[in-house]
N, C-alpha and C positions, 0 to 999 in steps of 0.2 A: 504493500500500500504506500502511495507517494506521501512523503512527509512535508510537502509544501504548506499544508494547512497548519501543521504544528509550528512551522516557522512564522506563519502569520500570527498565531496566538502569542508567541514570544515577542514578535515585533510590536504588537499592540502594547504590551507591558513595558517594553523599552521606551516607547514614546510617552507613555503615562508617567513613568518614573523619571523621565527627562524634564518633566514640568509642563508638558502640554495639557490643556484641559481634556478631560476624559472623553467628552462627546466628540471633540475634533480628532483626538488620537484614534478613536475607533473608526470614525468615518474616513480619516486619512489612510489608515491601514487598509480599509476596505477598498479604497480607490487604487492604492499602490498594488495590492495583491490581485485586485480585479484585472488590472492591466497585465500583470504577470500571467494570470490564468488565461486571459484571452490570447496573449502572444504564444503561450505554450500549448494551446489547444485543449485545456482542461474543461472548458465550457464555451458555449456559444454566446455571442453578444446579446441575443434575445433574453438571456437570463436576467441581465441587468435592468430590463424593462419592468421586472417584478418589484423593484425597489420602491417606486411610488405607491404601488398597491399595498405593499407591506407597511409602509409608513402611514398611509391613510387607515389601514386596518388597526394599527396601534392607536392612532388618534381617536378612533371610534370605540375603543375598549371602555365599556360602561363601568367596569370595576374600578379602573384607574381614576374615574371621576371622584371617588371617595377621598383621594389625596387632598385636593384643594379644599374640600369641605372640612376635613378634620384639621388641616393646618389653619384654616380660617377660624374654626371653633377655638383652637388653642390660643391663637393670637388674641381673639376677643376676650377670652377668659383671663388672659394675662393682663388686660387693661381694666378688668372689672373689679379688681381688688379682692377677688376670691382667695388667692393664695395668702395674702396678708392676714385676712380674717382667720383662715384655717390655722396658720402657723401661730398666731397669737393665742388662739383658743387651745390648741394642742399643747403649746408650751405651758399654759396654766394648768392643764390637766395632768401632765407628766413631770412638771418642774420639780416636784418633791423627790423624785427618784434620782439616784446617781445615773448620769447619762440620759436623763429624762428629756432634755431638749433635743438630743440626737435621735431618740426614739420618736419624738414628735415630728422631726424632719422626715424620718422614714415613712411614718403614717400619712403625713401630708403629701409626700411624694407619691405614695400609693393612690391617694384620692385624686391628685392632679393627673396622674397617669391615666386613670379611668375616666377623666373628663377632657383632657387636652391631648395626650399622646405626643406632645411636642417637647423634645428634650431641651432645646435652647431656652424656651420661655420658662420651663420649670427650674432648670439649674440657675439661671440668672436671677429669677425672682427669689428663690430660696436662699441663694448666696447673698444677695443684697440685704435680706431681712435677718436670716438666722446666723450668718457667719459673724457679724459684729457682736451679737448677743453671746454666742458660744465662746468667743475669744475673751469677751469682757468677764465672763464667769470662770475663766481659767481652763477652758478645754484645750486639750492637745491639738496643735494645728493640723497634724496629719489626720487624726481621727475626725476632726470637724470637716476638713476638706473632703475626705474620703466619703463620709456620710452624705454630704450634699451632692457630690458628683454621682455616686452610685444610686441614690434615691431618684435623682433626676432622670436617670436612664431607664427607670422602670417603665416609662411610657413606650419603650420599644418592644416590650413583650406583654404588657398588660393591655387588653383591648380598651378603647379602639386605637390600635397601633398602625401607623403608616407603614412600618416594616412588614407587618402581617398582610396588609393590603397588597403591597408589592409582591410578597412571596406568593400569595394566593393567585395573583394574576400570572406570575411567571411559572408556577407549578401547575396551573390549571385546576385548582381545587377551590372549594367553597371558603370564602373569607369568613363567613359566619362560623363554620366548623373550626377554622384556625383560631378565631377569637375565643370560642368556648373551650377548645382544647388547651389553650395557653393559660387559662385562669389558674389552674392548680400550680403549674410551675412558677407563674408570676407571684402568686401568694406565698409560695415556698421561698422565693428569693427575698421578698419583703420580710417574712418571718425570720429567716436566717440573718438578715441584716440586724434586726432587733435583738436577736439572741447574741450576736457578736458584740454589739454595743453594750448590752447588759453585762456580759461576761467580762469584757475588757474593763468596764467601770468597777465591777466587783473585785477584780484582781488588783487593780490600781486606781483607787478612788480619785487620785490627783488628775487622772486623764480626763475625767468627765464628772465634775462635782455637781451636786444638786443646786437649784436656785435658792437664794436666801429666802427665809420664811417671810420676811416683811414684804417681799414683792409678790407673794402669793396670797395676800390677804384680800380675799373676795368672798362675798356671801354666797352660800349654796344656791339660792334662788337666782341671783344674778349670773352665777356660773352656768346654771342650767339654761337660762335664757340665751346666753352667749353661745352655748353649744348648739342649741336649736337654730339660731340665726346663721351660724357658720356652717353647720353640717347639712341642713336640710336642702338648700339649693343645689349643691353639687351632687347629693344623693339622688335628687329628683332628675337631674340631667343625666346621670349615669343610668338610671332606670329607663329614661326615655330613649337613650341611644342603644344601650346594650340589651335592654329588655325587648325592644322592638325586633332586634335580630334574633335573640335566643328563643323568643316565643313565636317566631315565624311570621311576624307582621311586616317585616321590611328586609330588604337586602342591606348590605353594608353601605352601599352608596346612598340609598334612601335614608338610612339611619344617620349618615353623615350630614345630610341636609337638615334633618330634624335637630341634630346637635348644633349645627351652625345657627339655626333660628333660636334655639334655646339659649345659646351663649349670648346672642344679641339681646334677648329679653332680660337675662340676668344682669348684663351690663347696664341696660336701661333702668332696671330696678335699683341698682346701686348708684345710679346717677353718675356713671363713669363713661357713658357713651358720648363722645364728642365727634365732631366732623373730622378733626385732626387724627383722633385715635382710629376711626373707621378707615381713613385714607391710609394710615401707616400699615394697618393690618392687611388691608386689601392689596397694597403694593408688595408687602413681604410675601403674601400668599402667591401673587402672580409671579414673583421672582423665583420662588422655590418650584412652583409648578413648571415654569419655563425651563428651569435647570433640569428637572426630571425628564421632561419631554425631549429636550435636546440629547440627553444621554440615551433615551430610548430610540431616537432616530439614528444616532450613531451605532448603537448596539444592534439595531435591526439590519442596517446596511452591512455591518461586520458579520452578523450571523448568516446572512444570505450568501455572501462570498465564501465564508468559512465552510459552509456546508457544500457549496459547489466544488470546493477543492477537496472534499471528503475529509476535512479536518475534524468534523464532529465524529465521523466513524473511527478515525485514528485515535482520538482522545477516549471515546467510549470503549473501544477495544482494550485500551490500557486500563481504564477504571473497572471494567467488568471482569477483568482477569487478575485482579489484585489478590494476593494471598489473604485468606481469611474470609472470602466471600463478602456477605453483607457487612460484617463487622469491620473488615479491612477497608471497604468502601466508605463506611461512616467515619472511620479514623482519618483516612486520607483527605476526604472532602472537608471535614470539620477542621482539620489541621490547616488546610490551605486557606479556608475562610478566616480562621483565627489569625494567621500570620499576615494576610492581606489587610486585616482590620487594623494593624498598626499604621497603615499608610493610606488606605482608601476609605471613602465614605460607603455606607451600606448600600446606597443606590447603585453605586458603581460596581460593587462586588456582586450584587444580585443580578444586574443586567448583563454582566460579563460571564459569570460562572454558571448561573442556574440553567441557562439553555443547554449547557454541556452536561451538568450533573443530573438534571431531571429525567432524561430518557434512560440513563443507566439505572437510576433508582427504580423506575417502573419496571425495567427489564429484570431486575433482581427481586422484584416482588415486594419492595419496601412500601409500607403504608405512607402515602404522600402527606397526609395531615401530620402524622408523627414526625416525618422528616422535615416538614416545613417549620414545625415548632422547635425542633432541634436547631435548625439554622437560625431561627429568630433569636433564640437564647444566645447562640454563638455570635451573631451579628451585634447583639447588645454589648458584648465585650469590646467591640471596635470603638465604642464611645469612651471607654475607660483606659485602653491600653496606651501607655506612653510610647513614643513621644507625640503622636498625632491624634490622640483621642479627642473627639470634639467637645465632650463634657469638660475635659481638662482645659481646653482653650477658653470655653465660656467662663469657667470659674476663674481662670488666670486673668481674664479680661476685666472682671469686676472686683477682684480681690485687692488690686493695687499693692501697696506695701505691707498689707496685713499678712500675706502669705508669700513664701518663697516657692519657686517652681518645684524644688526638691520636696517641700512639705506636701504638695499636691500629689506628686508621683508616689511618695512613701505612703500616703494615706489611702490611695486607691488599690494598692497591691492586694490586701486581704479581701477586698470585695471582688476583685477579679477571680481569686481562687474560689470564693463562694459561688460565683456564677458558673465556673467550670465544674464545681462539685454538683450543682443542680443539673447541669448538662449531662454529666455522667449518670446521675440518678435516673434521668429521663431515658437515657439509652438502655440502662439496665432494667428499668420498670416502665415499659411503654404504656401501661395502664394509667400512668399519671397524666397522659394527654388524651385519654379515651373519650372525654365528654364530647358530645356532638350536638349541634344546633338542629332545631326542627323546622328551619326556615324554608322559604320558597326556593 
């Protein structure tokens, strides 16, 4: 079998790691190797006429419409003051515990993940609010930064997750099933974060002291009212979005539209919806959506030429004949994604590798929902792994002189191991991802 397709694969990565934007690196590689394929007679020029049809087919993908809806929802909620209210309330609830503020950050990160699913907004908001508080009360800088960065990434595996929407589209499976199947692993991650914080605080109380008693002097009735005001709105939004999917009332895209409308109503109720805020959120949503679409156009062109050169057959032959069968395939593909997560965004990884991995997984009889959730958990680590983890950049950007870069890197390492531990558990016990939606 001719290895020209394999050279095309490596050529794309050479361009990407040379600093070219991923969309243009993929499209450029497709053009270069398309010309090579034409000149060597690997395929006819008529094949290239399929590229516009493939691009328009991608643009017409109804599932991908959920991406701008969920991104818009997250942006609006970031402007609504929801995170501030949640952090303030959770801090009062858990402040008497050693490590209580860090526990509050994890729980708020969990709730925000289930309402926004946008890492940047969650990490920046929680960093701006909770980091100064934790440092003022004597929290270890590494622990404080690690908790904020890790909790902010929960939105990548807790539904409604943009990562799972992309995975569902690329793997050809129900996004609703991915959402429901990821609930248990996502809750396990949040639970293990809390356990880690509590254990660290118990072993060394100086790392995460409790809040002073005089700052927790609030009457029970006032506390109960504050909990209701802070918790009920996000819980209603979670039920509207996820409940409509899990009970079969809506697809993920339709639920995204419901969530976007609900977020606007919450912002209006909190009197935080201004014309400037709406414009900023709309513009950022358009930018991210355009970024995704351009990568999709590049990857579609790349995929067409790659298959015409039999590159997909070459790679699939290698992956399908790895030692260890399914387990060997899982180890190699997850290891490849984990390593690339040090350098590339999850969109880029998904659009480049999944078209190669998915057919092999089906050929090996792998449950695609299970496989998608494993990849989702793995892709989540790409936001934490130094030196290019996006959560680390977001936190570094708002921390200023409060944190050194080494503090952030040191703090996230234990949480990376927790994520890998949950990934191993899901591989060993597939039943953890066996929940399925009853949707349309």
